[in-house]
N, C-alpha and C positions, 0 to 999 in steps of 0.2 A: 622573281628574285627581289629580295628586300634591299633597301638602300636607306641610309640615315637621312638623306635629303628628301626622301619620299615618305618615310615612316614617321611623320610627325602629325599630330592631330590639330593643334591650334597655333603653336608658336614656332616659327622656323628656327632651326639651329644655326644661326648666322656664323658662329665661330667655326663650324664645320664646312662652311662654303669655300670651295675651290672651283676654278673653272672646269677642271677635269671631272670633279665630283658632280657638279651640276649637270654636265653633259651625260655622264653615266646615269644620273637620276632620271633625267628626261627620257633617255633611251629605255630604261627599265620600266618607267611608268607608261611609256608609249606602248611597249610590247604587251604589258599586262592589260592595258585598256583595249587593245586590239583583240586579245583573247576573250575578255569579258563581253565585248560587243558581239562577237561571234556566237557566244553562248546565248545571249538574249535573242539575237536574230533567229537562231535555230529553235528556240522555245515558242516562238510565235505567240507572245503573251497578249491577252486582251483585258487585263486588269491593271488598276493603278499601281499596285505593289509590284506586279510582275514586270511592268514596263517603266513607269516614271521613276519609282524608287530604285529599281535595279539599275537604270541608266545613271541616276545620280551617284550611286555607289561606284559604278564602273568608271565614270569619268572624273570623279573627284581627285584621286591621286595625281593624275596628269594635270588637271586644272590647277591644283595647288603648286606643283613644282614649276610648271610653265609660268604661272603667275608670279612666282618668286623670281624667275629669270627676268620677266618684264619689269618687276619692281626694282631689281638691282641695276638694270640698264638705265633706269631713271635717276637713281640716287647714288650709285657707286660705279659709274661707267668706267670701262677700261678697254683697251684694244683687244685684250684676250677675251673678255666677256662678249664684246661685239662680234668677234670672229666666231665664237661658239654659237651665239644667237643666230648668226647668218647660216651656219651649218645645219642647225636644227630646225630653223623656221619652215623650210620646205616640207620635211616629213611630217611636222606637226600640223601644218596647214592641210597637207594631203590627207591626214587622218581625219581631221574634223570635216573636211569636205566629203570624205567617204561616208562618215556617219550621217551628215546632212542629206546625202543622196541615197541612203540605204532604203531601197524599196520595201524591204522587210520591216524596218522600223516605221516607215511611213504608213504602211498598211496596219501595223500594230496600233499606232496612234489613232487611226480611223476606227479600228475595232474597239478601242477603249471608249472613244466618243459614242459609238453606237450602243455599247453595253450600258452606258449611262450610270446613274447612281453617284455622280460626282458632286462635290461641293463647289461653291463659286470659284475659289482660287484654282482648284483642280481643273475646272472647265476652261478657265482662262489659259492655263498652262497647256492643256491639250490643244486648244485652238491655235495658240501661238506656235506650238511645235509643228503642227500641220502646215501652217503658213510658212514657217521657217524652212521646212523641208522643200516646199514648193519654190521658195526664193533661193534655195541652195542648189536647185537644178535636179530635184528628184525625178521630174518628168522628162528630163533630157536623155538622149541615148546616142550612141555612135559618135560621129565626128563632133556633133554639137556639145555633147557632154565632155569629150576630150578637150575641146577648145575652152569651155567654161572653166574646167579645172585648171588648165594651163594659165588662164587669166588670173584665177584666184591666187595661185602661187606667185605669179609675176607681180601682181599688185602688192602682195604682202612684202616682197623683197624691195620693191621700189619705194613703198611708204616708209620702210625702215631706213632706207638710204636717205630719204627726204629729211626725216627726223634727225639722223646723225649729222647731216650736212648743216642743219641749223645749229646744233650744239657745237660742232667744230668751228663754224664760222663765228659764232658768238665768242668762243674761246680764243680764236686766232687774232682778233683785233684788240689792241690796247695802245695806250699812249702814256709813256712815262714823262712826268713833268718835274722839273727841278727848280723852277722859278715860282714861288708862292703867288706872285702877282697874277700869274696866268689863271689861278683858281680863285681870284677875288670874288667874293659873294658866296662861295661854297661854305656851308656851315661847318663848325668845328667837329661835330660828330661825323660828318661825311669826310672831312679831311683825315680823321683818324682811320676811317674805313679804307680810304684810298692809300694811306700809308701802309696799312696792313696788307693791302693788295700787293704793294711793292716788296714786302718782305724785308729780310735782313735787319739792318739797324734803323730803318725808316721810322720817323716820328711824325705826328700830326703837325708839329711846329716847324720842323726842319726838312721834312721830306726824305727822299723823293716820294712822289705820289703817282699811283698807277690808276689811270682811268680805263675802265673796261665797259663792255656792252651789257654786263649783268645789270638787272633792273635797278638795284639800289644805287649803283655807281652812275648808270645812265641818267636816272631821274635827278640825282643830286646836281649834276652838271646842267641838264636841260632846264631845271626849274630855278636854279640859283646862280649859275655861273654868269658873271657879268661880261666875260670875254666872249664876244660874239663869234669870233673866228673859231674858238674852241668848240662852242656849241654847234657850229656848222659842221666841223669835222666829225664830231660824235654823231650828229644826226644823220649825216650822209652815210656813215659807216653802218648805222643801225638799220636804215631803210634799204640798204643794199646787201644785207646779210644773205649768204648762200645764193648769190646772184652772179658769180663769176668763177672762172677757173675750174678746178676739179670739184669744187663744192657747189657748182651752179645747179640750182633746182629748177631753172626755167624749162629745160627739156623734160624733166621728170613730171612737171605739171601737165604738159601736153600728153605725155604718155598715160598718166593716171586718168585724165579726163576721157581720153580715147578708149582706154581699156574698160572703164566703168560703163561707158555708153554701149560698147560692144557686148559686154557681159549681160547687162539688163535687157538688151535687145534679144538675146538668146532666150530670155524668160518671157518675152512678149510685152515688155514695158516700153513705152515710147521714150522715156528718159530716166536717168538715174533719180531725178527728183520725184518722178511718179512712184518708183519703187520705194524710195525713202519715206515719202509722205503716207504710203499705204500702211506703215507701221507706227505712225505718230498720231498724237491727239488732234492735230490740226486737220488731218485727213486728206487734204488736197491742196495743190499749188494756189488756186484762187483764194482760198481762205488765208493763206500766209501772206499773199500779195496784198490783200485787203487790209490786214493788220499793219503791215509795214508801211503802206501808203497812208493810212490814218496817222501813224506816228510821224511819218515824214512831214505831212502837212502841219502838224503841231510843232515840230522841232526846227524846221528850216528857217522860219522868220526869226526865231529866238537865236539861232546860231549866227544869223547875219548881224543881229544886234551885238552878240558877243564879240565878234571880230572887230566891228566898228569901234567898240569901246576899248579894245586892246590897242588898236592903232592910235586912237585919240590919246590914250595914256602915254604911249611912246612919244607922240608928238609933243605933248605937254611937258614931258621930261627933257625934251630937246635931244632925244636919242636919234642916232642915224637911221635906225629901223623905222622911225615914224614915217619916213618918206619911201621906204623900200622894205615893207614887212615881208618876212619869209617864214617858212614852216618852223625853222629852228628858233624863232622868236616867240612862238605861241606859248609854250609852257612857261618860259621865263616871265613874260608880261602877264600871263594869267595868274601866276603866283604873286606878282607884285600887286596886281589889282585886288586879288583876294585879301592880301594883307592890308591894303589901304581901306577897302570897303568894310571888311569884317574884323580887322585887327587880329587876324588869326593866321598862324603859319605852322607848317609842319615842325619847324624847329622850336617853336614855342610849345607845341603839343607833345613832342617826343619825350621830354622828361617825365611827363605824367603817364606814359604808357610803357613801362618796363615789362618785358614779357611775363615774368612771374605774376605780376599784379593783374595783367590782362587775362591770364589764364584763370586766376582766382575769380575775377569778375565774370568771366564766361561760364565757369562752373557754377557760380552762385545763381546766375540767370537760369541755367539749365535745371537747377534744383527747384527754383521758384516756379518755372513754367511747367516742367515735365516730371517733377518729383523724383529726380534721379541724383546720384551723388558720384562725383569723380574722385578717385583716390590715387595719389602718386604711388607707383609700385616699381620704381627704378631698382634694378639689380635682380628682380625676380625672373626676368627672361633676358635672353640675349638680344642685342641690337646690332645694327649694321654700321653705326658710327657713334662716337662718344657723345655727340650732341643730342642724340635721339632720346626722347622720354617715353615712358610707358605708364598707362593708367588702367585701373579697374573701374568699371561702372556698376553701381549698385542701385536697386530700386528701393521703394519705401519699406519693403520687408527686410532689407539688408542683404538680399540675394544678389550675387554677381550675375548681371545680365549681359555684359559685353566687356570688351577690352579695346584699347586703341594705342597705337604708336604715334608720336608726333615728332617729325623731323623739321625744325623751324627755319634753319638758316641757309642762306645762299652759300654754295660751294662751287664756284665757276669751273674748277678743274675737273669735276666728275659728276656734277648734278645738273640735270637739265633745267632750264628756266621755267618759271611759272609756278602754279600751285595746284594741287589736286588731292582728291581722296581716292583711294583704291581699296579693293577687297583683299584682305589677307585670307580669311575664311568667312563663309557665310553661315547664317543660322539654318538649321535643318534638323528635322526629327529623324530622317532616314540615315543621317550621318552621326547621330548622337553617340557619344561614348556609352559604355555599358551602365555607368553610374548616373547618367543624366538623361533627362527627357528629350533634350535637343542639344545640338552642338552650339556653343556660345559664339556669337559673331565677334570678329576681330577686324579692326579697320586700320589702314595706313592713312595718316594725314600728313601731307607734305607741303611746306611753304618755302619761299626763298626770300626771307626778310633780312633786314640789316642785322648782321651778327654782333655779338658782344666784342668789345675792344678792350684789352687789358682787364682792369677791374670794373669797367663800366658795363652794366648789363645790356642786353639787346634793347635799345630804345626804339620803339616802333613808330613809324609814320602812321597817321590815321588811316591811310589806305591799306597799310599792312594789317592794321587791326580789323578793318572790314573784311579783308581777304581771309584772315583766320576764322572769323565768324562764319564766313561763306563756306569754307571747307568743313567746318564743324557741322554745318547744316546737313551736308551730304553724309557726314559720318553718323549723325543722329538718326537719319533715316535708315542707314544700314544697321545701326546698333539697337534701335528700339522697335524693330519689326516684331510683329506677333504672327506673321504668316509662317506656318510650319514646314512649308515646302521650299527647298533651296532655289528652285527655278523662279519663284515669285517673292522671295523674302528680301527685305531691305530694298536696295536699288535695282534688284534683278527684275526683269519683266516689265519695268515701268516704261511707258512711251517716252521717247527721248526728249520731246519738247515739254514734258512735265517734270523731268528729273531735277531741274534747277529750282523748283519751287521752294523746298525747305532751305536751300543754301541762300537764295536771295532774300527769303523771309528773315533769316537770322541777321542779315546786314542791317535791317531796320532798327534793331535794338542798339546799335552803336550810337544812335542819336537820341536814345531814351535817357532822360536826365538821371533817374534813379540808377539805371544800369551803369551809366558813365561814372557817377559818384562812387559806385561800388568797385570800379576797377581802375579808375584814373587817379593815382596818387603819386606825387613827386618822388622819384627814386632816391633823392638825397634827403629831403626834409620830411617826407611822409604826408605832406599837405594834400588834401583832397582838391581835385580840380575845382577852381572857383565857378560859382554859378554864372557869372557874367561871361566866362570863357565858354561854358556850355552853350549859353544863349548865342554867342557869336558863331560857334561851330554849327549850331542848328540853322542859324540864318544863312550860313554859307553853303548849306546842303544843296540848294537849288542853283547855286552859282554855276553857270555854263552847262546847265542840264540839257539845253537844246543842242549845244555842240557835242556833248558826250553822247547823246542819243543819236544824233545824225551820223557820228562816226560808227557806232554799232550797226546802224541801218545800212551803211555802205558795205560793211562786211557781210551782212545777211543778204542784201540784194545781189552782191557780187557772187556769193556762194550759190544762190538760187539761179542766177543767170547762167553760170557755168555748168550747172547740173540739170538745167531744164531745156533751154532752147539753143544752147551754144552750137554753132556751126562754124568751124575754123575757116572754111572756104568763103563764107559770106561775112563773118564777124571779125576776121582777123584773129590774132592770137589772144590768149587769156588776158594779157596785159592791156590790149586794146579794149576788151570788154570792161575790165576794171576801170580804165581811164574814163570811159563814157559814163559809167555809174558815178565815178568820182566828181564829174562835172555837176551832177545833181546833189551830191552829198558832201562836198567840201566847198567851203566858202572861199578859202584861200587856195589858189592853184597849187598843185603838188609840183615838186621838182621833176624834171624830165626823166631822170634816171631812177626814180622811186621804183623799187622792186619788192614792195611789201609782200606780194603774193609768194615770193620765194621762201618766206618764213612763216607763212600762214599754215602752221602745222595742224590747227584745229580741223581744217577741211581736207588737207592733203595727207596727213599722217595720223589723224585722230579719228574720233567717232562722229564728227560734226558735218560730214559731207551732206549737202542738201539739208542741213539741219542747224546751221548757225543761227537761224531765226529763233531757235529754241530759247536762247537767252531772253529775247524780248517777249516771246510767248509766255515763258515761265515767269517773267517779271510782272506781267499783267496779273497772273495768278497770285504771286507772292505779295504784291502791293495790295491786292484786294483782300488777301488773307490777313495781312497786318491791319487793314482797315477795320476788321472785325474787333480787334483789340482796342482800336481808337474809339469805335462806336460804343464799346462796353465801358470805356473810361480807363485810360492808361494810369491814372492816379488812384484808381480803385483796385487795391491789391487783391481783394477777393475775386473781382471780376477778371483780372488778368490771369490769376491762377486757374479760374474755371475755364477760360478760353484756352489757356495753355494745355490743360489736360485734354480738352476736346481736340486740339491740334495734334497732340501726341496720339490720341486714340484713332485718329482718322489718317491724316497725311503721313505721319511718321510710322504708324503701326501697320497700315494695310498694304504698303509697298505696291508690288505688281500684282497683288491678288485681286484687284478690282480695277475697272477702267478709271483713269484719273479724273474724268469729269464726274463720275459717280462719287469718288472720294471727295472731290472739291465740294460738290453739292452737300455731301454729308456734313462737312465742316461749316460751310457758309450758308447753307439753306437755299442757294440759288446758283445760277451759272455766273461765271466771272464777267467783270466789266473793266474797261480801260480807265474809268474815271479816277480811281485811286492812284494809278501810276502817273497820270497826267497831273493830278493835284500835288502829289509828292514832289514832282519835278518842277512845279510852278508853271506848267505848260497847259493848264486847263483854260477854257475859254475866258474865265474871269481874271486870269493872271495879267 
C-alpha cells in the first residue's frame, strides 16, 4: 500500500504531515518491510546484490519514515506526536529485533562472506552485519531469546521516557522577573531574548522578562547576572532537572543500567562496556581508561589553578562569594576573569557574528578546503518551521552532490535542547533514482542558538559559532561521502569513537584568523572584526582548558564506571558512583542535591552509553588532524587547500568503508598522538 509520507525519495513532504498520517505511513512501511524481508529470507541469497542491496531496498522506506518521526519529535514535539511514537515504538523495535535475529539472514551474510569477491567496503559491511546479528541475539533461543527481546522493547520505551522527561522538565521551570535590577549585568541582547520569552507586550527595557532553562537563557544569567540569589535559583533548577515528581529520571537510570547488564549477559559479555567497546576504535576498556587517566593527570593541576584564580578575583572585588565560593559563581567569575585578562566578552563578540555572515564564512571555508559550494535554495522544498533554511551543495564540476536543512534557533516550547546532525536520506547506489547513479544525501543540521529579536538578526555567541561549525563537520562527512553502499556511506558504519573527528576538526577553524575575518563583520557597520580582537580571542582559547577537560572526563569516567563494573549492592546507586568520581574530577564540591545524571541524555537516551569517552578519543584525532594544517603552514593558502582536499578524500569521503585507524593513517601518515590536543589546550608539559 502506497502512502505520501512513505513515497518520497529525498525531501519529506512536511506540509502533508499529520499525526494520523504518520502513524498510517509507519504501519504501511512496516508491513511492506516485513513482506520484503520474508522474500529475501526465502531466497537464501549468497551474493552481494541478492542480500545487501536487496536488504537496503527493503528497509529504506521504513527507515525514512521512522527517521522522520524521530526528527519531528526533536524539532516539533507535541503530545499527539509523542503518544503516536509510543504506540509505534514497540512494533518497530520488535521488527528490527526480528531482522537482527533472523537466522536465515545471518546464514546468508556468512554465505556472502564465504563466496568472496567483495571490495573493501563490502567486506566491512558484511563483517559488521554478522557481528550485529550476533549482538542482536541471533544465537539465542527459547526463554533467553524471549527475555532478550522483551528487554529490547522495554529499554526503547524507558529511554524515550527519559528523553521526554528532560524536555518536559526543562520547559516546566521558568521565573518571570518584573524588576530590572534583578537582572543587573545581563546584556541588552539577552534582555531582549528574555522579554521575547515573556511574550505579550514585553520589551527589553520595561519587561517583564522570563528566565528559562533553555541554554541561551540559562547561560545569560549564569555568566552575566550579578544577582547571586538569582544565579543560585537558576543553577539549582538546572542541575535538578527531571529529578523529582512524575518526571523523576532517577528510577529510570537504575532500570536502564540493570536491563543493559542483563541483556549483554545473555550474549555472553561481562558488561555493557565490553559489548560497546567491541564495536569501537578503542577496542577495550583499558585503552579508554589509559587515555582518560593521561588527560586527567594533565588537566587536574590546571583546573585547581583555575578555581584558585576565580576565588582570588572574587576576593579582590570584595564580593561575598570570595569567602564562600559556590558552583553558581563559577560561570559568572570565569566570564569576569576572561574579560579582564583578554578584554574579550561574548557581548563584545556577538555583533560580529550575525548568523547570515557566519554561514557565509563557513561556506567560504568549505569552498577553500573541500572545493564545494553551498547555495541557498529556500522555497524549493517544504520545511517543518519557517526558520528552517535549505541548501544545495555543488562540487567543482557544478554537479549537485548533496542537500542540507538548517534549523538554527532555540524553540523551548517544542524543540529539544542541544545541537545535532541527523540523516534525512543517505547516499546509495542501490537506492538511486532511475535518472541518477546514486541517491544524493540529505542532512538535517539542528542548533539551539540565540534567535533573532525584532529587526535584530541572530547574534551568535562564540560558543554558538563553534557549535554550528561542529554540526557542519558531521554534515560534511554525511554529504561528501564517496562510499556507494548505504550501510557504510557518510556517518554510517563508522566506529562511534571516531565519528566526532570531522565535527571537532571543524571547530579549530573558528580560531583561524583568515576564516574569522571572512565571517566576522559587524551587523550594523559592516566592519571586519579587528585583528587585536582576533588576537585576544585566540589568547583566550586555552583559558580554563583544564577545567573544561576535567568536566568532560568526569562525564566519561562516570559513564564507563556505570557500564563496566557497577554493582548496586556494593557501590550504592548511580548517584553514589558519580559522586565518588566527582571527588576526583571537580575541584569545587558539588551541591548535595545535584542530580545531573537525571538529564544525562547522551548515555541514558542517546547513543553514547559506554561511549561518552568518544568525545575525547575523537578530539585527539581531530587535534592531530588539524596539526597537519599547522605543520603545512596555515598562512600558506596552497598548502591549506592541498591538506583540505586530502582531508576530504580520506576522512570525509571514506566514511564507514574502512577502519577509522586506516583512514586516519591515510590522511596523517601515522597513528594519532595526544600531543596536539594538549598543546592546543595549553596543557602540554611545557605549558
